[in-house]
C-alpha positions as CSV (number, residue, x, y, z in Angstrom):
1,M,-71.1,39.8,36.6
2,I,-70.9,41.7,39.9
3,T,-73.4,44.7,39.8
4,A,-72.9,46.2,43.5
5,H,-70.0,46.0,45.8
6,P,-70.4,43.8,48.8
7,L,-69.8,44.9,52.2
8,F,-66.7,43.0,52.6
9,V,-65.0,44.9,49.8
10,L,-66.3,48.1,51.3
11,F,-64.6,47.3,54.6
12,F,-61.2,46.8,52.6
13,I,-61.7,49.9,50.7
14,A,-62.3,51.8,54.1
15,G,-59.2,50.1,55.7
16,A,-57.0,51.3,52.6
17,I,-58.3,54.9,53.1
18,A,-57.2,54.7,56.9
19,F,-54.0,53.2,55.7
20,F,-53.2,56.1,53.5
21,I,-54.2,58.7,56.1
22,G,-51.8,56.8,58.5
23,I,-49.0,56.9,56.0
24,A,-49.5,60.7,55.6
25,L,-49.2,61.1,59.4
26,R,-46.0,58.8,59.5
27,F,-44.4,60.8,56.7
28,S,-45.3,64.1,58.3
29,L,-42.8,63.0,60.9
30,Y,-40.3,61.9,58.6
31,W,-40.6,65.1,56.8
32,R,-39.6,67.1,59.8
33,A,-36.1,65.5,59.5
34,R,-35.7,67.9,56.4
35,P,-33.2,65.6,54.5
36,D,-31.3,67.0,51.5
37,W,-33.9,65.3,49.0
38,R,-31.5,65.8,46.1
39,A,-28.7,63.9,48.1
40,F,-31.2,61.2,48.9
41,I,-32.5,60.7,45.4
42,K,-28.9,60.5,44.3
43,G,-28.3,57.7,47.1
44,V,-31.4,55.9,45.7
45,A,-30.1,56.0,42.2
46,S,-26.6,54.7,43.4
47,N,-28.4,51.5,44.6
48,L,-30.7,50.9,41.8
49,F,-28.3,51.7,38.9
50,S,-25.1,49.9,40.2
51,V,-23.8,46.4,41.4
52,K,-25.5,47.3,44.7
53,I,-28.8,46.2,43.3
54,W,-27.3,42.6,43.4
55,Q,-26.4,42.9,47.0
56,L,-29.9,44.2,47.8
57,I,-31.4,41.1,46.0
58,Q,-29.1,38.9,48.1
59,V,-30.0,40.7,51.3
60,V,-33.8,40.3,50.6
61,V,-33.4,36.6,49.7
62,L,-31.2,35.6,52.6
63,D,-32.3,38.0,55.3
64,A,-35.8,38.8,54.6
65,F,-37.3,35.5,53.1
66,L,-34.8,32.9,54.5
67,Q,-34.1,34.8,57.8
68,R,-30.4,33.5,58.0
69,K,-29.8,35.4,61.2
70,L,-32.6,33.9,63.1
71,F,-31.7,30.6,61.8
72,R,-28.5,30.6,64.1
73,Q,-30.4,31.9,67.0
74,D,-33.7,30.2,67.4
75,K,-35.1,27.6,65.0
76,L,-38.6,27.9,66.0
77,R,-38.6,31.6,65.8
78,W,-36.9,31.2,62.3
79,L,-39.6,29.0,61.2
80,M,-42.2,31.4,62.4
81,K,-40.7,34.3,60.4
82,V,-40.1,32.2,57.2
83,L,-43.7,31.1,57.1
84,I,-44.7,34.7,57.4
85,M,-42.1,36.2,55.0
86,V,-43.0,33.7,52.3
87,G,-46.7,33.1,53.1
88,Y,-47.9,36.6,53.0
89,P,-46.2,37.8,49.6
90,S,-47.2,34.6,48.0
91,I,-50.9,34.7,49.0
92,I,-51.2,38.2,47.7
93,I,-49.7,37.3,44.5
94,T,-51.9,34.4,44.1
95,G,-55.1,36.3,44.8
96,H,-54.2,39.0,42.3
97,L,-53.2,36.6,39.6
98,K,-56.7,34.6,40.1
99,V,-58.8,37.8,40.0
100,E,-57.2,38.7,36.6
101,V,-58.3,35.4,35.0
102,M,-61.8,35.2,36.4
103,P,-64.5,36.2,34.0
104,Q,-66.7,37.7,36.8
105,F,-64.1,40.5,36.9
106,E,-64.0,41.4,33.3
107,G,-64.2,45.1,32.8
108,F,-63.0,45.9,36.4
109,S,-60.2,48.4,36.7
110,H,-57.0,47.0,38.2
111,L,-57.6,49.0,41.4
112,L,-61.0,47.6,41.8
113,K,-59.6,44.0,41.1
114,F,-57.1,44.7,44.0
115,F,-59.9,45.0,46.5
116,Y,-61.7,42.0,45.4
117,A,-58.6,39.7,45.2
118,P,-58.8,38.6,48.8
119,F,-62.4,37.5,48.4
120,V,-62.3,35.7,44.9
121,D,-63.1,32.3,46.3
122,S,-66.6,33.5,47.4
123,Y,-67.3,34.2,43.7
124,F,-65.5,31.1,42.4
125,F,-67.3,28.7,44.8
126,R,-70.6,30.5,43.8
127,D,-70.2,30.1,40.0
128,V,-68.4,26.8,39.6
129,A,-70.5,24.5,37.3
130,T,-68.2,21.5,36.6
131,P,-67.6,18.6,38.8
132,S,-63.8,18.7,38.2
133,L,-61.2,21.5,37.9
134,G,-58.5,22.3,35.3
135,V,-55.0,22.4,36.5
136,R,-54.8,26.2,36.8
137,D,-57.9,26.4,39.2
138,A,-56.9,23.5,41.1
139,L,-53.5,24.9,41.7
140,F,-55.0,28.1,42.6
141,G,-57.2,26.5,45.3
142,F,-54.3,24.4,46.6
143,L,-51.8,27.5,46.9
144,F,-54.5,29.6,48.6
145,D,-54.8,27.2,51.5
146,L,-51.3,26.3,51.6
147,F,-50.0,29.8,51.9
148,G,-52.8,30.5,54.5
149,A,-51.9,27.5,56.5
150,M,-48.4,28.7,56.6
151,I,-49.2,32.1,57.9
152,L,-51.9,30.7,60.4
153,T,-49.0,28.3,61.6
154,A,-46.7,31.1,62.1
155,E,-49.3,33.0,64.1
156,F,-49.8,30.0,66.4
157,I,-46.1,29.9,66.9
158,A,-46.0,33.5,67.8
159,I,-48.7,33.2,70.4
160,Y,-47.1,30.0,71.9
161,R,-43.6,32.0,72.1
162,R,-45.1,35.2,73.3
163,F,-47.8,34.0,75.9
164,V,-46.8,30.4,76.8
165,A,-43.0,30.1,76.4
166,R,-42.6,33.9,77.5
167,A,-39.4,33.6,75.1
168,N,-39.5,37.5,74.5
169,P,-38.1,39.4,77.4
170,F,-40.3,42.6,76.6
171,R,-43.8,42.8,78.0
172,S,-46.6,42.6,75.4
173,S,-48.2,45.8,74.8
174,M,-51.7,46.2,73.7
175,G,-50.5,46.9,70.1
176,D,-48.8,43.5,70.2
177,I,-51.7,41.8,71.1
178,V,-54.0,43.5,68.6
179,A,-51.4,42.8,65.8
180,V,-51.4,39.2,66.7
181,N,-55.2,38.8,66.7
182,L,-55.7,40.8,63.3
183,L,-53.0,38.7,61.6
184,G,-54.3,35.5,62.8
185,G,-57.9,36.4,63.0
186,W,-58.2,37.4,59.2
187,F,-57.0,33.9,58.1
188,I,-59.1,32.0,60.6
189,L,-62.2,33.6,59.2
190,R,-61.0,33.3,55.8
191,F,-60.9,29.3,56.3
192,I,-64.3,29.5,58.0
193,C,-65.8,31.4,55.1
194,E,-64.5,29.1,52.5
195,A,-65.8,26.4,54.5
196,T,-69.2,27.6,54.7
197,A,-69.2,28.7,51.0
198,I,-68.5,25.0,50.4
199,L,-71.4,23.9,52.3
200,T,-73.6,26.8,51.1
201,Y,-73.1,26.0,47.4
202,S,-72.8,22.1,48.0
203,L,-69.4,21.9,46.3
204,P,-68.6,18.3,45.2
205,A,-65.5,16.8,47.0
206,S,-63.7,16.4,43.6
207,V,-63.7,20.3,43.5
208,A,-63.6,21.3,47.2
209,R,-60.6,19.1,48.2
210,Y,-58.1,21.5,46.5
211,W,-59.1,23.9,49.3
212,F,-57.7,21.2,51.7
213,V,-57.9,23.3,54.9
214,S,-61.2,24.8,54.2
215,F,-62.6,21.2,52.9
216,A,-61.6,19.6,56.1
217,L,-63.1,22.3,58.1
218,S,-66.3,21.9,56.1
219,K,-66.4,18.2,57.1
220,I,-65.9,19.2,60.8
221,I,-68.7,21.9,61.1
222,A,-71.3,20.2,58.5
223,P,-73.0,18.1,61.4
224,L,-73.8,21.3,63.3
225,G,-76.6,21.7,60.7
226,L,-76.7,25.5,60.8
227,P,-78.1,27.7,58.0
228,W,-75.0,28.0,56.0
229,S,-76.3,29.9,53.2
230,S,-77.5,32.6,55.8
231,L,-74.2,32.8,57.6
232,N,-71.9,32.8,54.4
233,Y,-72.3,36.5,53.5
234,P,-72.2,37.9,57.1
235,L,-69.1,35.7,57.7
236,W,-67.4,37.1,54.5
237,S,-68.3,40.7,55.7
238,L,-66.9,39.9,59.2
239,A,-63.7,38.8,57.3
240,G,-63.7,41.8,55.2
241,L,-63.9,43.9,58.5
242,F,-61.0,42.2,59.8
243,L,-58.9,42.6,56.7
244,G,-59.9,46.3,56.5
245,T,-59.0,46.7,60.2
246,L,-55.7,44.9,59.6
247,V,-54.7,47.0,56.7
248,G,-55.9,50.2,58.3
249,S,-54.1,49.5,61.5
250,I,-50.6,48.9,59.7
251,P,-49.4,52.8,59.9
252,Y,-50.7,53.1,63.6
253,N,-49.3,49.8,65.0
254,D,-45.7,49.5,65.7
255,K,-45.9,45.7,65.3
256,L,-47.5,46.1,61.9
257,W,-45.7,49.1,60.5
258,H,-42.2,47.3,60.5
259,I,-43.8,45.1,57.7
260,L,-43.1,48.2,55.6
261,T,-40.0,49.6,57.0
262,I,-37.8,46.7,57.3
263,P,-37.5,46.5,53.3
264,F,-36.7,50.2,53.3
265,V,-33.9,49.5,56.1
266,M,-32.4,46.9,53.8
267,F,-32.3,49.3,51.0
268,I,-31.1,52.5,52.8
269,N,-28.3,50.3,54.5
270,L,-26.6,50.1,51.2
271,M,-26.7,53.8,50.5
272,P,-23.9,56.2,51.4
273,Q,-24.1,58.3,54.5
274,E,-24.2,61.4,52.4
275,A,-27.6,60.6,51.1
276,F,-29.0,61.3,54.6
277,Q,-27.2,64.7,55.3
278,P,-29.7,67.3,56.6
279,G,-31.0,70.0,54.0
280,I,-30.2,73.6,53.8
281,K,-32.9,74.5,56.4
282,E,-32.3,73.5,60.0
283,A,-34.4,70.5,60.8
284,P,-36.9,70.7,63.8
285,L,-36.2,67.0,64.4
286,P,-32.5,66.5,65.0
287,L,-32.7,62.8,63.5
288,S,-32.0,61.6,60.0
289,L,-34.6,60.0,57.7
290,K,-32.4,56.9,57.9
291,D,-32.7,57.1,61.7
292,L,-36.3,57.4,62.0
293,I,-37.0,54.5,59.7
294,A,-34.6,52.5,61.7
295,L,-36.3,53.3,64.8
296,D,-39.8,52.3,63.3
297,S,-38.2,48.8,62.4
298,C,-37.5,47.8,65.9
299,V,-40.2,45.2,67.0
300,K,-38.7,44.4,70.4
301,C,-38.1,41.0,69.4
302,G,-35.6,40.4,72.2
303,S,-32.7,39.3,69.8
304,C,-30.4,42.1,71.4
305,V,-31.2,41.4,74.7
306,D,-29.6,37.8,74.7
307,V,-26.2,39.2,73.3
308,C,-26.0,42.4,75.3
309,P,-23.0,42.7,77.7
310,V,-24.6,45.5,79.6
311,Y,-27.8,43.8,80.2
312,A,-26.1,40.5,81.3
313,Q,-24.8,42.6,84.4
314,S,-27.4,45.3,84.9
315,K,-30.7,43.3,83.9
316,E,-32.1,46.6,82.9
317,L,-34.1,46.1,79.5
318,E,-34.4,49.8,79.0
319,S,-30.5,50.2,78.3
320,T,-30.6,47.3,75.6
321,A,-31.2,48.3,71.9
322,G,-34.8,47.3,71.8
323,G,-35.8,48.9,75.2
324,L,-34.1,52.2,74.3
325,Y,-35.5,52.3,70.9
326,K,-39.0,51.7,72.1
327,D,-38.8,54.4,74.7
328,F,-37.1,56.8,72.3
329,R,-39.5,56.3,69.6
330,S,-42.4,56.9,71.9
331,F,-40.8,60.1,73.1
332,V,-40.2,61.3,69.5
333,R,-43.5,60.6,68.3
334,K,-45.3,62.5,71.1
335,T,-42.9,65.3,71.0
336,Y,-42.3,65.8,67.2
337,G,-45.3,64.0,65.6
338,L,-48.9,65.3,65.5
339,P,-49.3,66.0,69.1
340,G,-46.1,67.9,69.1
341,M,-47.0,70.1,66.0
342,L,-50.5,70.8,67.6
343,F,-49.3,71.8,71.1
344,H,-45.7,72.8,70.4
345,S,-44.4,70.3,73.0
346,N,-41.2,70.0,70.9
347,R,-40.1,73.5,72.0
348,T,-38.7,72.2,75.4
349,A,-36.3,69.4,76.3
350,E,-37.8,69.4,79.9
351,K,-40.2,66.7,78.7
352,M,-37.5,64.1,78.1
353,P,-37.4,61.5,80.7
354,K,-34.0,61.6,82.5
355,G,-33.8,57.7,82.4
356,L,-34.0,57.9,78.7
357,S,-31.0,60.1,78.3
358,D,-29.0,58.0,80.8
359,N,-30.0,54.8,79.1
360,A,-28.6,55.9,75.9
361,Y,-25.1,56.0,77.2
362,L,-25.4,52.6,79.0
363,C,-23.7,50.8,76.1
364,T,-20.3,49.8,74.9
365,L,-21.3,50.2,71.2
366,C,-19.9,46.7,70.7
367,S,-22.5,46.0,67.9
368,R,-23.2,42.4,69.0
369,C,-26.9,43.4,68.8
370,R,-26.3,44.5,65.1
371,E,-25.0,41.1,64.2
372,V,-28.1,39.4,65.5
373,C,-31.0,41.9,64.5
374,P,-33.5,40.4,62.2
375,S,-34.7,43.9,61.1
376,L,-31.0,44.5,59.9
377,I,-30.9,47.8,62.0
378,N,-27.4,49.1,62.2
379,T,-27.7,49.4,66.0
380,R,-24.5,51.0,66.8
381,D,-25.1,54.0,64.3
382,L,-28.6,54.3,65.7
383,R,-27.5,54.5,69.3
384,V,-25.0,57.2,68.3
385,S,-27.8,59.1,66.5
386,T,-29.6,58.8,69.8
387,R,-27.0,60.4,71.7
388,E,-26.5,63.1,69.2
389,F,-30.1,63.9,69.7
390,M,-29.5,64.2,73.3
391,V,-26.6,66.6,72.9
392,E,-28.6,68.7,70.2
393,T,-31.6,69.0,72.5
394,G,-29.5,69.7,75.6
395,C,-30.6,66.4,77.4
396,S,-27.2,64.8,77.5
397,P,-25.4,64.0,80.8
398,Q,-23.1,66.7,82.2
399,W,-20.0,64.5,81.6
400,V,-20.4,64.8,77.8
401,G,-19.9,68.6,77.9
402,R,-16.9,68.2,80.1
403,L,-15.4,65.6,77.7
404,G,-16.0,67.8,74.7
405,D,-14.5,70.7,76.4
406,S,-11.3,68.5,77.5
407,V,-10.8,67.2,74.0
408,T,-11.4,70.4,72.0
409,T,-9.0,72.5,74.4
410,S,-6.3,69.9,75.5
411,Y,-6.7,67.8,72.3
412,N,-6.7,64.6,74.3
413,I,-9.0,62.5,76.5
414,S,-7.1,62.9,79.7
415,G,-6.8,66.6,79.8
416,D,-3.0,66.5,80.0
417,N,-0.7,68.8,78.1
418,N,-0.6,67.5,74.7
419,E,3.1,68.3,74.2
420,D,3.7,65.3,76.5
421,R,2.1,62.8,73.8
422,L,5.6,61.2,73.4
423,I,6.2,60.5,77.3
424,W,5.9,56.9,76.6
425,S,9.2,57.1,74.4
426,E,11.4,58.0,77.3
427,N,11.8,54.4,78.5
428,L,13.0,53.3,75.3
429,E,16.8,52.3,75.3
430,R,17.2,54.4,72.1
431,I,14.7,56.9,70.8
432,P,14.3,56.1,67.0
433,E,14.6,58.8,64.5
434,G,11.0,58.5,63.4
435,V,10.0,59.4,67.3
436,K,12.3,62.2,67.7
437,G,10.8,64.1,64.8
438,K,11.0,64.0,60.9
439,E,9.6,66.4,58.5
440,K,8.8,63.6,55.9
441,A,8.1,60.0,56.2
442,E,6.4,57.3,54.2
443,V,4.5,56.0,57.1
444,V,2.9,58.0,60.0
445,F,2.4,56.1,63.2
446,F,-0.7,57.7,64.8
447,V,-0.3,56.7,68.5
448,G,-3.7,57.8,69.8
449,C,-4.6,59.1,73.4
450,V,-4.8,56.0,75.6
451,P,-1.3,54.7,74.5
452,S,0.0,58.1,74.8
453,F,-1.1,59.1,78.4
454,Y,-2.0,56.0,80.2
455,P,1.2,54.1,81.5
456,Q,-0.5,50.8,81.5
457,V,-0.2,50.6,77.8
458,Y,2.9,52.5,77.0
459,R,4.6,49.3,75.9
460,V,2.2,49.2,72.8
461,P,3.7,52.2,71.1
462,Q,7.1,51.3,72.3
463,S,7.0,47.9,70.8
464,M,5.5,49.3,67.8
465,V,8.3,51.8,67.0
466,R,10.8,48.8,67.8
467,I,9.3,46.7,65.2
468,M,9.0,49.3,62.6
469,E,12.6,50.4,63.2
470,R,13.8,46.7,63.1
471,A,11.8,46.3,59.8
472,E,13.4,49.4,58.4
473,V,9.9,51.1,57.8
474,D,10.4,54.7,57.1
475,F,7.9,56.1,59.7
476,A,7.4,59.0,61.9
477,T,5.1,60.3,64.5
478,L,3.2,63.5,64.9
479,G,4.3,64.3,68.5
480,G,2.5,67.0,70.0
481,K,0.9,67.9,66.6
482,E,-1.1,64.7,67.0
483,W,-4.6,65.6,68.3
484,C,-7.2,63.3,69.6
485,C,-8.9,61.6,66.6
486,G,-12.3,62.5,68.0
487,F,-13.5,59.1,68.4
488,P,-15.0,59.6,72.1
489,L,-16.7,62.7,70.8
490,I,-18.2,60.9,67.9
491,V,-19.5,58.1,70.0
492,A,-20.7,60.4,72.9
493,G,-22.9,62.3,70.2
494,V,-20.6,65.4,69.9
495,G,-19.5,64.5,66.4
496,K,-19.8,67.9,65.1
497,S,-16.9,69.1,67.2
498,V,-14.7,66.7,65.3
499,Q,-14.4,68.9,62.2
500,E,-11.4,70.8,63.5
501,L,-9.6,67.7,64.9
502,A,-9.9,65.9,61.7
503,S,-8.8,68.6,59.5
504,H,-5.8,69.3,61.7
505,N,-4.7,65.6,61.7
506,V,-5.4,65.1,58.1
507,G,-3.4,68.3,57.3
508,A,-0.5,67.2,59.5
509,V,-0.2,63.8,57.8
510,R,-0.5,65.2,54.4
511,K,2.3,67.8,55.2
512,M,4.6,64.7,55.8
513,G,3.9,63.5,52.5
514,A,3.0,60.1,54.0
515,K,1.6,57.3,51.8
516,R,0.3,55.5,54.8
517,L,-1.1,56.0,58.4
518,V,-0.9,53.1,60.8
519,T,-2.3,53.0,64.4
520,A,-2.5,50.4,66.9
521,C,-5.7,51.8,68.2
522,P,-8.9,50.2,66.6
523,S,-11.1,53.3,67.5
524,C,-8.5,55.6,66.0
525,F,-8.2,53.4,62.9
526,H,-12.1,53.2,62.4
527,T,-12.2,57.0,62.8
528,W,-9.5,57.6,60.4
529,K,-10.8,55.1,57.7
530,V,-14.5,55.4,58.0
531,D,-15.3,58.9,59.6
532,Y,-12.8,61.2,58.6
533,P,-13.4,61.0,54.6
534,R,-17.0,62.0,55.4
535,I,-16.1,64.6,57.8
536,I,-13.7,66.4,55.7
537,G,-15.8,65.8,52.5
538,E,-13.0,64.3,50.4
539,P,-10.6,61.3,50.2
540,L,-7.8,61.5,52.6
541,G,-5.1,60.9,49.9
542,F,-3.1,58.1,51.9
543,E,-3.9,54.6,53.1
544,V,-5.0,53.9,56.6
545,R,-4.1,50.5,58.3
546,H,-4.3,48.9,61.7
547,S,-1.0,47.7,63.1
548,T,-2.0,44.2,62.7
549,E,-2.4,44.4,59.1
550,L,1.0,46.1,58.8
551,L,2.6,43.5,61.0
552,A,1.0,40.6,59.2
553,D,2.5,41.9,55.9
554,L,5.9,42.4,57.6
555,I,6.2,38.9,58.9
556,S,4.8,37.2,55.7
557,D,7.4,39.3,53.7
558,G,10.3,38.2,56.0
559,K,11.2,41.6,57.2
560,V,10.2,40.4,60.8
561,R,11.2,37.1,62.1
562,L,9.8,35.5,65.1
563,G,11.3,33.4,67.7
564,Q,9.9,30.5,69.7
565,F,6.9,31.1,72.0
566,P,5.7,27.8,73.4
567,H,2.5,29.0,75.2
568,L,-1.1,28.5,75.0
569,V,-2.9,31.8,74.1
570,T,-6.3,33.0,73.1
571,Y,-7.4,36.0,71.2
572,H,-9.9,38.8,72.1
573,D,-11.2,40.3,69.2
574,P,-11.7,44.2,69.8
575,C,-15.1,45.5,68.9
576,D,-13.9,48.4,66.8
577,L,-11.5,46.3,65.0
578,G,-13.8,43.2,64.5
579,R,-17.3,44.0,64.1
580,S,-17.0,47.8,63.4
581,S,-14.1,47.4,60.8
582,G,-14.2,43.7,59.7
583,I,-10.7,42.8,60.7
584,Y,-10.4,39.4,62.0
585,D,-7.9,37.5,60.2
586,P,-4.7,39.5,60.2
587,P,-4.2,39.1,64.1
588,R,-4.6,35.5,63.9
589,R,-2.3,35.1,61.0
590,I,0.2,36.8,63.2
591,I,-0.4,34.4,66.0
592,Q,-0.4,31.4,64.0
593,A,2.8,32.4,62.4
594,I,4.7,32.2,65.9
595,P,6.8,29.1,66.3
596,G,5.5,27.1,69.1
597,V,2.3,28.9,70.0
598,T,-1.1,27.3,70.3
599,L,-4.2,29.4,69.6
600,I,-7.2,28.2,71.3
601,E,-10.3,30.2,70.5
602,M,-12.9,31.3,73.1
603,A,-16.5,30.1,72.9
604,Q,-17.5,33.4,71.5
605,N,-15.2,34.8,69.0
606,R,-15.0,36.9,65.7
607,E,-18.4,38.4,64.9
608,N,-19.8,36.9,68.3
609,A,-17.1,37.9,70.6
610,L,-17.8,39.3,73.8
611,C,-16.9,42.9,74.5
612,C,-14.3,43.7,77.1
613,G,-16.4,46.5,78.4
614,G,-14.2,49.3,77.8
615,G,-15.8,50.9,74.7
616,G,-18.5,53.3,73.9
617,D,-17.4,55.8,76.5
618,L,-19.1,53.5,79.1
619,E,-16.1,54.0,81.5
620,M,-17.3,57.6,82.0
621,V,-20.8,56.5,82.8
622,D,-20.4,53.4,85.1
623,S,-16.9,52.1,85.8
624,D,-18.2,49.3,88.0
625,L,-20.3,48.0,85.1
626,V,-17.1,48.0,82.9
627,S,-15.2,45.9,85.6
628,A,-18.2,43.5,85.5
629,I,-18.3,43.0,81.8
630,A,-14.4,42.7,81.7
631,A,-14.5,40.0,84.5
632,R,-17.0,37.9,82.4
633,K,-14.5,38.3,79.6
634,I,-11.5,37.1,81.7
635,Q,-13.6,34.1,82.8
636,M,-14.3,33.2,79.1
637,A,-10.6,33.4,78.5
638,L,-9.7,31.2,81.5
639,D,-12.2,28.7,80.3
640,T,-10.0,28.1,77.3
641,G,-7.1,26.9,79.4
642,A,-4.9,29.4,77.9
643,E,-2.1,31.2,79.7
644,I,-2.2,34.5,77.9
645,I,-4.9,36.6,76.4
646,V,-3.8,38.5,73.2
647,T,-5.8,41.5,72.0
648,A,-5.1,44.2,69.4
649,C,-6.4,47.2,71.2
650,P,-4.5,49.3,74.0
651,Q,-8.0,50.1,75.7
652,C,-9.0,46.4,75.6
653,K,-5.5,45.5,77.1
654,R,-6.1,48.2,79.8
655,T,-9.7,47.1,80.7
656,L,-8.8,43.4,80.7
657,M,-5.4,44.0,82.8
658,N,-7.6,45.7,85.4
659,A,-10.1,42.9,85.5
660,A,-7.6,40.2,85.7
661,R,-6.0,42.0,88.6
662,Q,-9.3,42.5,90.5
663,E,-10.4,38.9,89.9
664,K,-7.0,37.7,90.9
665,A,-7.0,35.7,87.7
666,R,-3.9,33.6,86.5
667,M,-4.0,35.3,83.1
668,R,-1.5,37.6,81.4
669,V,-2.9,40.1,79.0
670,L,-0.7,41.3,76.1
671,D,-1.4,43.5,73.1
672,I,-0.3,41.6,70.0
673,V,2.2,44.3,69.1
674,E,3.9,43.6,72.4
675,L,4.0,40.0,71.7
676,V,5.5,40.3,68.5
677,A,8.3,42.9,69.8
678,R,9.0,40.3,72.7
679,I,9.9,37.4,70.5
680,M,11.2,39.3,67.3
681,E,14.8,37.9,66.5
682,E,17.7,40.0,66.2
């Protein structure tokens, strides 16, 4: 029996105390977001007591343990993560199962057994009295060293990638170095402790061989002839100190803290947005609980850097998701964490570094980084939340205020007279009745600001109304009653100003008795389908569809017949239509239904498609950067050998047309609605 708690257990207990103090400090920051706890608990219940629990299990298995995203990116890094994600939980479970069946710990509480579990081998080796082991004890010994070897191998891979291969573009901080040394040092010491215990108690090979790593190590160090019995306890104590330091450091070390936050990210990603709404009292920290947890889950792994279209041109790490979140997280903690509470530094926005505010807007919101993020952070939503923080604290660039004023007074992004929204229809040979104005219609065609006021893309709405008239669709436009959907404000961080726009637009469509709203603009589509029900707090009462969905149905139903088009074309996936809204197949079905056409996919397509550069309000920040990103996209299209690049977004068409002209590229740019209208048979 054990009569006194050894030093290594006391070190572990001290580390656990430091851990819970750190947890309290972390949650004191989370608490400052002041969420509506009733809504949050309701959201938690919606995950636990619905089919979402199976989605969560699938995500945990495929993304947490098997790391499927990393497998497609970097096989060595994938191996490192899988070894850690499988090794750590397994060795913890194995240790606790063993301590429960060892007679030395009879009468111990489960809590005390928890603190002894990492050190059970020191007692097992001391008290083993047989020259052979049963299956259970042999299996425990083998699994201990197997899982430990997996973790140690992963740590060596991490050291190689970080310090030798320099695979991560971000500089290693002192916290990173400490985390790697603690994670690896604990298991190195554990193997040394087991090896010295084997020598101290002269375990026969028939017993020790099951701890295959430690047994091999004991053979290597035995010739040194050191006083193993005198060294054994100090070494176990040192191992306990390392483990206690490791556990105690978790809440204070960004590299270690994500071990706890990432499972929460997986869980809260499945919760409805309403679960994170603010409480009745105004929060001192204008970020949601979801935002804070997501911020803490970024480990600067570098996955976002490789796919960022902005970084590919600017080479500024601070504008990537990982770079921005690192700097923003540091600012939030200093200002709103314990230092801010003690010294009231959160009362002023003057402490915000100017570069941080600017970098928040150096992004197209294309969501490519979200697709590759191994922490499953919704990088697009978190970037928008960062911008909302800038607006709330008065730190946003001046153009954001001007944009907000323009949209909320002129009801469009260009500042033109909103009564001129149908100016594009003046070039039609015959203006359909649905454009002239109808009080009732089955379908409302929501044109959007870009097609309404930018001549380069007038042909998109012109083509759309021609197609619907030919297919005998009962449609109408809102004309001057159509207001900006609010998407530019939402992504700029001025989402609170969209309430009036949403209420007006939804009311106008409902007044017409429409069963369906269709738009050719992916940004408008996403705003109507995803954002509006949340903003107005109720279902819209009608269906929202993108033009490609409607056209695909009209073609398959035989209401629109297509003529020959013997050309090579490639298709550009708009970010707001593809990654943000999940629509990839309808545009391709339309193209493949065209007689004579040959569709050639670009090297990067669908979820991996490169952004055109025209999203996320980036044009208002740096138009040259937009041009550079678009030029890269044009070159990617040229590499296919296609004659025409087809897209399904007026803004993408406008951006790519400008780039093709500037690059003098022999490449035509067409919106898919234009293409269908051109070859539509009489």
